C-alpha positions as CSV (number, residue, x, y, z in Angstrom):
1,M,22.8,-119.7,133.6
2,I,24.4,-123.2,134.4
3,R,28.1,-121.7,133.1
4,R,27.5,-119.0,135.7
5,A,25.8,-121.2,138.6
6,V,29.1,-123.5,137.9
7,F,31.5,-120.9,138.2
8,L,29.7,-120.1,141.2
9,L,30.0,-123.4,142.8
10,S,33.3,-123.8,142.0
11,L,33.7,-120.1,143.9
12,G,32.2,-121.9,147.0
13,V,34.0,-125.1,146.9
14,A,37.7,-123.5,146.8
15,Q,36.3,-120.9,149.1
16,V,35.5,-123.9,152.2
17,A,38.9,-125.6,151.1
18,F,40.9,-122.6,151.8
19,A,39.1,-121.4,154.6
20,Q,39.5,-125.4,156.1
21,A,43.6,-124.8,155.5
22,P,44.6,-122.4,158.8
23,A,48.7,-121.0,158.8
24,P,50.4,-123.7,160.5
25,Q,51.9,-122.7,164.1
26,G,55.9,-121.1,163.5
27,A,54.8,-119.8,160.3
28,P,56.4,-116.2,159.5
29,A,53.9,-113.6,160.5
30,G,54.4,-111.8,157.6
31,L,53.5,-114.9,155.4
32,V,50.4,-115.3,157.2
33,Q,49.4,-111.4,157.1
34,K,50.2,-112.0,153.2
35,Q,48.0,-115.8,153.0
36,A,45.2,-113.4,154.8
37,F,45.2,-110.5,151.9
38,A,45.3,-113.4,149.1
39,R,42.6,-114.6,150.7
40,S,40.1,-111.5,151.1
41,L,41.2,-111.4,147.4
42,V,40.8,-114.3,145.7
43,E,37.4,-114.9,148.0
44,D,35.8,-112.0,147.0
45,A,32.1,-113.0,145.9
46,A,31.5,-109.7,144.0
47,V,34.4,-109.4,142.8
48,A,34.1,-113.1,141.1
49,E,30.9,-112.7,139.9
50,R,31.7,-109.1,138.3
51,I,34.4,-111.5,136.8
52,Q,31.7,-114.1,135.0
53,A,29.5,-111.1,134.0
54,S,32.2,-109.9,132.3
55,Q,32.4,-112.7,129.9
56,D,36.3,-111.4,129.4
57,A,38.1,-114.5,128.3
58,E,41.2,-113.2,129.9
59,A,40.1,-111.9,132.9
60,L,38.4,-115.5,133.6
61,R,41.5,-117.5,132.7
62,L,43.5,-114.8,135.1
63,F,40.7,-115.7,138.2
64,A,41.0,-119.1,137.7
65,L,44.6,-119.0,137.7
66,A,45.0,-116.8,141.2
67,K,42.2,-119.7,142.9
68,E,45.2,-122.2,141.0
69,S,47.9,-120.2,142.7
70,Y,46.5,-119.6,146.5
71,G,45.6,-123.3,146.7
72,L,49.2,-124.4,145.5
73,A,50.6,-121.5,148.4
74,L,48.4,-123.1,150.7
75,A,49.7,-126.3,150.0
76,A,53.5,-124.8,149.9
77,L,52.9,-123.0,153.7
78,K,51.1,-126.0,154.7
79,A,53.9,-128.6,154.2
80,G,56.8,-125.8,155.6
81,D,58.1,-124.3,152.4
82,Y,57.5,-121.1,152.7
83,G,60.2,-119.6,150.5
84,A,57.2,-121.1,147.8
85,A,54.5,-120.1,149.5
86,E,55.0,-116.6,149.7
87,K,55.5,-116.7,145.7
88,R,52.2,-118.6,144.8
89,F,50.8,-115.9,147.6
90,N,52.3,-113.0,144.8
91,E,51.2,-114.9,142.0
92,A,47.6,-115.2,143.3
93,M,47.3,-111.8,144.2
94,S,48.9,-110.5,141.0
95,S,46.6,-112.4,138.8
96,I,43.5,-111.7,140.7
97,G,44.6,-108.0,140.5
98,K,44.6,-108.4,136.6
99,A,41.3,-109.8,136.7
100,R,39.4,-106.9,138.8
101,R,41.2,-104.6,135.9
102,L,40.2,-106.0,133.1
103,A,36.4,-106.2,134.6
104,P,35.8,-102.8,136.6
105,D,32.8,-102.6,138.6
106,A,30.1,-100.7,136.8
107,A,30.9,-97.1,139.0
108,A,34.3,-97.3,138.4
109,L,33.9,-98.3,134.7
110,A,31.0,-94.9,134.3
111,A,33.5,-92.6,135.7
112,K,35.9,-93.7,133.5
113,Q,33.5,-93.0,130.8
114,R,32.5,-89.9,132.1
115,A,36.0,-88.3,131.8
116,E,37.0,-89.8,128.6
117,Y,33.5,-88.1,127.0
118,A,34.4,-85.1,128.2
119,E,37.7,-84.7,127.1
120,R,36.7,-86.5,123.4
121,L,33.4,-84.1,123.5
122,Q,36.2,-81.1,123.4
123,G,37.8,-82.6,120.0
124,A,34.7,-83.3,118.3
125,E,33.9,-79.9,118.8
126,S,37.1,-79.0,117.4
127,L,37.0,-80.7,114.9
128,E,33.2,-79.7,113.6
129,K,34.2,-75.6,114.0
130,S,37.5,-76.3,111.7
131,Y,35.5,-78.3,109.0
132,R,32.4,-75.5,108.9
133,S,35.1,-73.2,109.1
134,Y,37.0,-74.9,105.9
135,L,33.7,-74.7,104.6
136,K,33.3,-71.6,104.8
137,S,36.7,-70.2,103.4
138,A,36.6,-72.5,100.5
139,G,33.5,-70.7,98.9
140,R,32.0,-74.1,99.2
141,K,28.3,-72.7,98.6
142,P,24.9,-74.2,98.5
143,G,24.4,-75.7,95.1
144,A,28.0,-76.2,93.9
145,A,29.2,-79.5,93.2
146,G,29.6,-81.4,96.9
147,A,28.1,-78.8,98.6
148,E,24.6,-81.2,99.3
149,T,27.0,-83.5,100.5
150,D,28.8,-81.1,102.7
151,E,25.6,-80.0,103.8
152,A,24.5,-83.9,105.3
153,A,28.0,-84.0,107.2
154,T,27.2,-81.4,108.8
155,L,23.8,-81.8,109.9
156,G,24.2,-85.6,110.4
157,V,27.6,-84.7,112.9
158,S,25.2,-82.1,114.6
159,R,22.9,-85.1,115.2
160,L,25.4,-87.2,117.0
161,L,27.1,-84.6,118.8
162,D,23.6,-83.5,120.3
163,A,22.9,-87.5,120.9
164,A,26.2,-87.5,122.6
165,R,25.0,-84.8,125.0
166,K,21.7,-86.1,125.7
167,H,23.1,-89.2,126.3
168,A,25.6,-87.5,128.9
169,R,23.0,-85.5,130.3
170,E,21.3,-89.0,131.4
171,D,24.3,-90.3,132.9
172,R,24.6,-92.8,129.7
173,P,28.3,-92.0,128.8
174,G,28.4,-95.6,127.6
175,D,26.2,-94.9,125.1
176,A,27.2,-90.9,124.7
177,L,31.0,-92.0,123.4
178,R,29.7,-94.5,121.1
179,A,28.1,-91.2,119.5
180,L,31.4,-89.5,119.1
181,D,32.8,-92.6,117.5
182,K,30.2,-92.0,114.8
183,A,30.7,-88.3,115.0
184,E,34.4,-88.6,114.5
185,Q,34.5,-91.5,112.0
186,V,31.7,-89.0,109.8
187,M,33.7,-85.6,110.0
188,R,37.1,-87.2,109.5
189,A,35.5,-88.9,106.4
190,A,34.2,-85.3,105.2
191,L,37.3,-83.4,105.7
192,N,38.9,-86.2,104.2
193,R,36.4,-86.1,101.4
194,V,36.5,-82.0,101.0
195,L,40.2,-81.3,101.0
196,G,41.0,-83.6,98.5
197,S,37.9,-82.5,96.1
198,T,38.4,-79.1,96.1
199,T,39.6,-77.2,93.6
200,L,40.1,-73.1,93.8
201,D,39.5,-71.3,90.8
202,Y,41.4,-68.2,91.4
203,A,40.2,-65.8,88.2
204,L,36.5,-66.5,88.9
205,K,36.5,-66.0,92.3
206,F,38.8,-62.6,92.8
207,E,38.0,-59.2,91.8
208,T,41.4,-57.6,92.9
209,P,44.5,-58.9,94.2
210,A,43.8,-57.5,97.9
211,E,40.8,-59.8,97.6
212,E,42.9,-62.9,96.5
213,Y,45.0,-62.2,99.7
214,A,42.5,-62.3,102.4
215,F,41.0,-65.2,101.1
216,E,44.2,-67.3,101.2
217,M,45.2,-65.3,104.8
218,E,41.5,-67.5,105.9
219,R,42.4,-70.5,104.6
220,N,45.9,-70.1,106.3
221,R,44.1,-69.4,109.3
222,S,41.3,-73.1,108.7
223,Y,44.5,-75.3,107.9
224,A,46.3,-74.3,110.9
225,E,43.6,-74.6,112.5
226,L,43.5,-77.8,111.1
227,V,46.6,-79.1,112.5
228,P,46.2,-79.6,116.5
229,V,42.9,-80.9,115.3
230,A,44.2,-83.5,113.6
231,V,47.3,-84.4,115.9
232,A,44.5,-84.6,118.5
233,E,42.9,-87.4,116.3
234,Y,45.1,-89.6,114.5
235,K,48.4,-89.6,117.1
236,P,51.0,-89.5,115.1
237,K,54.7,-90.6,117.0
238,E,57.1,-88.5,118.6
239,E,59.5,-87.8,115.8
240,S,55.9,-87.3,113.1
241,R,55.1,-84.1,115.9
242,L,58.6,-82.7,115.3
243,I,58.2,-82.4,112.1
244,I,54.9,-81.3,112.5
245,D,55.9,-78.6,114.7
246,S,58.6,-77.1,112.3
247,L,56.3,-77.1,109.5
248,V,53.9,-75.1,111.2
249,N,56.9,-72.6,112.2
250,Q,58.2,-72.7,108.9
251,S,54.6,-71.2,108.0
252,R,54.1,-68.7,110.6
253,E,57.3,-67.1,109.3
254,A,56.2,-67.0,105.7
255,I,52.9,-65.7,106.7
256,E,54.9,-63.0,108.5
257,Q,56.2,-62.1,105.3
258,A,53.1,-62.1,103.7
259,R,51.7,-59.2,106.0
260,G,54.8,-57.5,105.2
261,Y,54.5,-57.8,101.3
262,A,50.6,-56.8,102.4
263,E,51.6,-53.5,103.5
264,Q,53.8,-52.8,101.0
265,K,50.7,-53.4,98.3
266,N,53.4,-56.4,97.3
267,F,50.5,-58.2,96.6
268,P,52.5,-60.7,94.3
269,R,55.0,-61.4,97.0
270,A,52.1,-61.5,100.0
271,L,50.1,-63.9,97.6
272,E,53.4,-66.1,96.7
273,S,54.6,-66.3,100.2
274,V,51.7,-66.9,102.0
275,R,50.7,-70.1,100.1
276,T,54.1,-71.4,100.5
277,G,52.8,-70.4,104.3
278,T,49.5,-73.0,103.0
279,E,51.9,-75.9,101.5
280,Y,53.9,-76.0,104.8
281,L,50.0,-76.8,106.6
282,M,49.1,-79.2,104.1
283,N,52.3,-81.0,104.2
284,A,52.1,-81.0,107.9
285,L,48.6,-82.0,108.4
286,G,49.9,-85.1,105.6
287,V,52.7,-86.3,109.0
288,A,49.7,-86.1,111.0
289,G,47.7,-88.1,108.8
290,L,45.3,-86.7,107.6
291,V,44.9,-86.7,103.7
292,V,44.9,-83.2,101.7
293,P,45.7,-81.8,98.2
294,Q,48.8,-80.6,96.9
């Protein structure tokens, strides 16, 4: 409280000093207008309180710099050095503008958080859907090794997403975003764990080649769903995205070949092609940043 009082007191002293320094006669009209605008920014008490309340060190530094530049501009203006005055007024306005952006008002911050929440909720829901789809396609049944951990992760994410939605309905976008952060962390860890530990025993799972082929196609589809989610979550660089797109296209070609072989009842070749397509997707996920087994 003492620090805040000192800050506001110094602001008040500066405002009095600024008010006592009108533009001298003969100053360019444009410069006089710039002085008035700069003064309105620097002397905005609501902005000053907002910056102080933010406790943002950079915002506080920039605000102090803005006041200093404005004071130097007034001195230059009084001395008739209009070029220096304009330069200092520009510096003051630039500094206060940056300080304001670092300490946005509550309404602007809430609006930004609501927009971010709406966008990220879709990504989190997509990630959850892909996780459930993968568990289903990989045959992770209750009682199997790791199944309890899978179930706990699924339940934990569902609760976190429900909490995020509840916070959003209560107009608490900050809390909603924090709940989404936790949900995304749990889901990424779960995906990496499941994909890194799953092994498939084809001899025990499948009674016919057609059944095995259907499973492999479903597994390929679940990996294909993961690719855009991984890209959205891990945000790979542009060159990596080009590689990912190429791998996804190669996977599609392999899957088309697999479908052709399956129509001919040539399931050995169909299985070979679909697994090749899945390997392309696994490599694409690896490039995106999601570790998967080979």
